[in-house]
Structures are given as C-alpha cells and as structure tokens.
N, C-alpha and C positions, 0 to 999 in steps of 0.2 A: 074622345080622341082615340085614334087607332093605335095599335101597337107600333106601326111604322112611324107615327108622329113621335111617340115616346122614344123610339130608337134614334130618330133624327136629332132630338134635342139632347141626347146622351143619357148615360146612366146617372141617376141622382139618388143614391141610397139614403142620404140625409133627408131629402124632401119626402121620400117614401116613408121613412120611419116616423117623421112628424105627422104626416097625413094619417097613417095607420093608428098611431097613438091617440091623436085627436079624435078620430072616428070611434074608437072603442071607448074612450072616456065619455064622449057625448052619448053613445048608445052601447052600453056594455053587452047587450045581447044582439049586436049587429049580425044580421043574417049572413050565412055562407055566401049567398049570391051577391050581397052588397060588398063583402070582403073581396070576392072574386072580381067584381067590377073595379074596385079600388086598385087591386093588384094589376089588372089589365091596363089601367091608366098609367101605371108605372112600368109598363113594358113586358109584363108576363104574357106569354102567348096563350091563345085559346086552348091548345092541346094540354097545357099545364093546368088549366083551370076547370076542366070537366069535373063532374061529380065523382068520377073514379080517381082522378089525379089530385083533386082538392076536395076531400070529403068533409062531412060535418065534424068528424073528430079532428081533422086538420084545422078546420075553422076554429074549433074550441081551443086547440093548442095555440093558434096564431093570436086569438083574442087575449089569452093569458100572457103570451110573450109580449104583446103590444102594451099591456098594462105594466109589465116589468120595465120595459123601456121608458114608458111614460114617467115612472118614478124617478128614473135617472134624469129625464128631461126637466123635471120639476126641481131638481137639486141645483142650487146656485153656488154652493161651496165647491171650489175647484178640487180640493183634496178629496172630499167625500165622493164627488162625481168620478174622479180618477180611480179611486178604490173600487167603486161599483162597476166601472167599465172593466177594470182588471179582473174582477171576480167573474164577470160574464165571459171575458176572453178565456180565462182558465177553465171555466165550465165547458165552453165549446170544445176545447182541446184540439182544435183543428189548426193545421198550418196554413198560412196564407198562400195562395197560388194564383197566377194569372190565368184568366179564362176568357174565351171568346166563343160566343154561341148565339144563336137566334138573330144574327145580324148586328149584334152589339159589337162595339170595339173592345179591345183588350181592357179588362178590369180585374180588380182583386176579388177573389172569392175566399171565404174562410169556412165554408160549410164542409161537411164530412163526405161530400160527393153525392152521387145519385141516390144513395140510401137515406140521406138526411131528410128529416121531416120539415114541414113548413115552419114550425116553431123554432127548431134548431137553426134553420137557415136564417130566419128573421133575427133571432138573437145574435147570431154570429156576425151577420152583415151589419147590423145596427151597432154592435160593440166596436167593430172595425171602423165604421164611419165616424162614430163619436170620438174614438181615440184619435183618429186623424184630425178631426176638427179641433179637439182640445189641444193637441200638440201644435197645430198651426197657429192658434190664437194665444196659447199659453194661459188661457182662462176658459171659463164656461161661457160660451156665447149663445146659450139657449136658456129658456126658462118658461115660466108660466106668466101669462099676461097680468100686469099689475092693476089693470082696470077693475073696479070694484064688482062689476057684474059679469066678469069674463074669466074663464079658467083655461083659455086656449093656450096650448104650448106653441112656442115659436122658436125659430132658429135665426139668430141675429148675426149672420156671417157676412153681411154687406159692409160697405164702407161707412165710416162715421163712428160716433160714440156707441157705447154699449146700449142695446135696446132694453126697454122695460115693458113694451106693449106688443101685442101680436099684430097690430095694424095701425095705420094712421087714424082710422076711425075711432078706435079705442083711445088712442093718445089724445085726440081732439076732444072727445067726450069728457075725459078726465080733466083736461085743462079748462074746459068750459065750466064743469062742475066746481072745480077749485076756485075759479074766478067768481062764480056766483056766490059761493060760500064766503069768500073774503068780502065781497060786496055787502052781503047780509050782515056779517059780523061787524063790519066797519061803518055801516050806514044805518 
C-alpha cells in the first residue's frame, strides 16, 4: 500500500501500535527494513525511512519501545493499564499539540518535535492513543488472544461485546476444540 493510500484512510495510531507490537513480538530481531516497511504501511514517508533518517539504532529503539507497548496491550486490568499509560505519558513529558504534515489531516502529536527519536515518538503516540481508547470505552478493550496457540495482540474497539480473540478464525478454532472436548468427555 502506498503512503497515499494510508493517508486517504486516515491516521490510525492504534492500528499502527498493534501492528508494530505484534511484529516485534513475533520476530524480536525484526530487521530495520521490515520495520521501515511496516511504518510505510502506516503512512510514514520514504524520506523519513531512509537509512540516514531511520538508522539501525533507531530500529533498535523502536523494537524496545514496541515491546514496552506490547506489555500494556497484554494488560487486561483497567487500573494497571491506566497507571502504565500514565507512566508513559509522564516519561514522554511532551505536551499534546495539533499537527498537519505530509498530506495528513490535523491530528494530535505528543512527541518532542523534530528532535524526538523514533522510540520517543512511538511511545508518546502509543500512550496518547491508548489513553484516548481507554477513556472512550471506560475499560481495556485490547488484549492478548485467548486461543491456546495464539499470542496475537488485538484491539477490540468495534461494536458488540468485549473481545477475547484476535480473529474470528481463532474464536472458531477454540469453539470447535471446546465442542470436541465436551463430546469426548460426554461420550
């Protein structure tokens, strides 16, 4: 998907943080190039993703930041999640401001400006997105898939009851496995 397509569908920092957190959990040593490709899918421009603008050190920092965010996404207790988000917001120490750049519409930024590193930017924007989601829902609408062979993080902000699975495939697999288990035990 081109950067233009990402711009057309809007800024989605929550989707970006889920995708980055899942990517580094699945592959802790995810390459700089793979991270750059993932950032490009979420609207970062090619000029921001060159090896000079997004170095190996930047990639290391971003991987570490994504692991930190993943720990919050695995937290199901609303109070503990809120405290962890508050700690990230305090650590970032940046004031929110509206920004418009690169063809994007106005959106909130909480980074420290042009001098902020990729890790700082990711932690700040992730903390802001999670804080907004938690306040909107009044609970933690994210988590780790409850399927026995899956550890994918999900964001359950759609309509309906709270989610427990990352996908309908995992939910169906678990229902079928439970049905078979009951059948074996009862028959």
